[in-house]
N, C-alpha and C positions, 0 to 999 in steps of 0.2 A: 341548509346543505353545506357539508364541509368542503372547504376550498381544496381543489386538487393540488397536491404538492408538485413543484417543478422537478424535472429530471435533473439530477445532480451533474454538473459539468466540471470543468477544470478551474484552475486558479489564475486570476488576472489581477492586475494592478491599475488603479486609477489615481493619477496625480492631482493634487489640489482638490481632494474629494469633497470638501465642504462647500465648494463654489456653486454658483447658480446652475450651470450646465452639468458639472461633474456630479452633483447630488442626484440629478435625474438619471444620469448614466449609471450610478451606483444602484439606484432603485431598480432600473430595468435589468441590470446584470443579476441582481439578487433574485428578481422575479423569474429570470431565465434559468436559475439554478447554479450560477457561478459562485465560487469562493472568491471574495473580493478583499484585496488589501488596498486600503485607501491611505494616501499620504496627506497629512495636514501639518501646519506649523506647530500646533500644540494639541495633542490628543486629549489633554486634560481640560481644555477650554470647553466647558459644558455648553455655553451659549452658542458656540460655533459648530458643535458636533452632535448635540442631542437630537436634532432632526434626523440624523443618519441612523442613530440607534433605534428610532421608532419605525424604521422601514421593515416591511415583511422580510423575514429571513436574516435580518441583521445579527440577531443574537447567536444564530447558528453559523453564519458564513461570512461575517464581516470582521475585519481586523483593521484598526487604525494605527498608523505608525508616524513618527515625527520625521519630517524631511523638509529641506529648504532649498529652493532653486539655486541659491548663490553659494551653497557649500559643496565642495568636491566630494564625491563618494556618498553623498547624503541619501541617495536612492538605492544603494546596494542592497540593503536589507529588504526594502519594499518589493523589489522586482525579483528577488531570489526565488527560484522555483516557479515563477509565473510563465504561462504559455503565451499570455498576451499582456501588453502594456498600453493603456490609453493615456496619452499625455495631453491633458486638458489645461493644466496649470499655466497661467500666463499673467504677467502684471498688466493692470489696466489703469490708465490715467486719463482723466477728462481734460487735463490742462494742456494748453498749447504753448506754454512758456518754454524757453530753451532748456531749462533744467529738467523738464518732463521727458526730454529725449533720453537723457542719461538714466532717468529713473525707470523707464519702460523698455528701452532698446537693449541695453546690456543684460539685464536679468532675463529677458525673453530668450535671447540667443544662448547665453551661458547656461541658463536653466535647462533648455532643450538639450544641449550637448551633455550636461551633467547626467540627465536621465538616460540618454542614449549610451553614454560610457558605462553606466550601470547595466544597461541591457546587454551590452557587448560581453559582459562577464557572466551572463546567465545562459547556460547551455540548454535550458528548458524552453527558451523563447522561440515562439513561432512567428509572431507578427507584432509590430508596433502600429498603433493608430494614433495619429497626431491631429489635434484640433487646430486647424488654421482658420482662415476667414475669407469670405467673399471679397473683403477689401484687398486681398492679395491679387485680385484679378481686375477690379473695376476702376481703379484710379489710373485713368489713361486719357490721352489727348486724341487718340485716333479711333474713337468709338464710332462705329457705323450703326445707326439705329435699326437698320434692316438686317443686321447680322448679330444674333445673340452671342454674348460672351460665353466661352466654354473653358474647360480646364487647361487648354493648351496655352493660354495667355497669362501674362503676369502684369501686375500693376507697375507703374513707373516709379522707381525710387526717387528720381529727380523731382517729380511732381509732389511726392510725399514730403520731401525735404522743403520744397518751395512753399507749400501750404502748411507745413508743420503738422502733418497728419501722422503723429508718432505711433499710434496704435497700428495703423495699416503698415507702416514701415517695419514695425517689430514683427508683425505676422509674416511679412515677405521675407525678411532676413532670417527669422527663426526657421521658417519652412525650408528655405534654400539651404541653410546650414544642416538641417536634418537630412535632406536628400543627399547632400555631398557626403556626410558622415556615414549614412547607411549604405551608400553605394561602395564606399571605400572598405567598409567592414562587413559587407554581405548580410545586412539586416533587412528583413522584409518590412517595408514601410508603406502604409497607405495614409493619405491625408483627407480630412473632411473640411470643406470650406462652406460654413453656414452663412446664409443671409442674416438679416437682423432677427434675433431670436425673440419670440413672443411666447408667453406661457406662464403657468403658475410657478411661484418661487417656493421651493421647499425650505430654504433657510428663512427664518423669520425676519432677519435684517436684510432689506432689499439691496442688491448690488446696483451699480450704476445703470445697467441695462433695464432691470425691473423698475428702478426709480424713474427712468425716462418714460416708461409706459404709464406709470402712475400719474406722471405729470400731464399726460393727455387728458386724464379724467378729472384733473383739478384746474383745467383751463390754461396750463402752462404751454408755451410754444417754443421756447428758446432753443431746445435741442433740434427741432425739426424745421425751423424757419428757412434754413438755407441748405437743407439736405438734398433737395431734388428727389428724383425717383429713387425708391428703395425697394429691395426685395425683403419679404418677411417669411418666417418659417416657425412652426410650432416646436417648442423645446423638446417635447416628447419625440417628435419626428427625428430631431438631431441625435438624441440618445439612441434611438432605434437604428439610425443610419450607421452610427459607430459600430454597433454590434453586428449589423448586416455585413459590413465590409470586413470585419474581423472573421466572421464565420464563413463567408463566401470565399472558397479557395481561389477562384479565378479573379477576385477583386485585385486591382492594381492601380497605382498612380493616385491621381487627385480626383475628388468627387465634390462638385458643386451641389449644394442643397438649398433649394428655395421653392416655396409654394406659390407665392403671389407677389406681383409687382404693382406698385401704386405710387402716385404722387402724394405728398403730404396733404394737399388741398382735397384730393379725392378721399383719402383716408379719414380726414377730419369730418367730411360730409357723411361718410359711411358710419362713423362712430356716433355722430350726433343723431343720426336717424335710428341707430340700433339701441343707443343708451341715452334717451332724451332727458333723463333725470340728472345727468352730470353736465357741468359747465364746460363742455368741450369747445375749445376755441376753433372758430372757422376763419380766423384771420390769416389765411394762407392764399398766396397767388401762385400760379404756375410760373416756374422759373425758366429763363431762357437758357436751358442746358440740353445737351443731346440726350435723348431717351436711350435707354439700353435695357436689355433683358438678359436672362441667363438661359443657356441650353442645359437642362438637367436630364437629358436623355440617358446619360451614362449611369446615374444612380437608379433611374427608373428602369433601365434594362436589367437590373437585378431584381425587379419585381416590386420596387417600392412605390407607394402612392402617398402623396402629402395631404395633410389635413387642410381644409379650406380656411380662409380668413375669419369667417364667422366663428368657427370652433376655437381658433386661437384666442380670440378676444373674449368669447364666452367663458372659457376656462380661466383666463387671466382675471376677469372681473370677479368671478366666484371666489378665486383664491385671495384676491385683495380684500374682498369683503370679509371672508372667513378669518383672515389674519388681522383685521381691524384697520387696514390702511385706507379703506373706503367706507 
């Protein structure tokens, strides 16, 4: 039976289109019928972009253009004529060394403002959807385990500085800079704050997030030993949430997106029982840290339902096997 063709929609831009999350967003936008302009550092780098050209609808409705977060005006061409801009591009660094702060913080803020300045020049623009992070709300000292965190709170920049959590700090500062700029320039902005993203990687080279998950199945524990309780969410759900808040006219503000909360020792036990053929480490203990959860009723009020933990990891394992990582 021939696959039904999607209803053709408008033109949108996705920054950092070859990335882990952005690739899924491009996939979902194409399946939804959008014309997509994706920005990448080098459109001619086949290893980085060939997975995008294999997506359904790519040959007809995908365009890749060169853009760099650190170059002023770099996104002018990409966003021109777009009714929506999804800004997902952001530097990631696993290092806690002091130089990591400069490597991640300045490009995140400057890059976000560069994209938004280009958006300001675009009379076709209807809405910008920015990918922030749940780390922009959960790094706090005043957590009450009986009161779920919601979109009204922000992480403590002082704590991020103290513990050198530069990724979280970059997300906080970039999102705040975006809100200030958009308010001053009357740009309609909505932000998505994902928990830890789980799911298949479309790019063949695994990013740090996907590599961390692969580490679970190889018996590595370093990433999660001291993480405490974490929220998890399927990558496809996050892509769909981006599109939902873009299309839903009444959507506004920030949206926390999380399916499941669990401690590393609980997750390790779950994975060991679900996937007994892999050397999943169970060398975790419950840390003496305040428990917290997220209130995701805001995104759920738009009719969204998250995939369960089992589906997240089943899809991930299948993908890792198919790509030869497992």
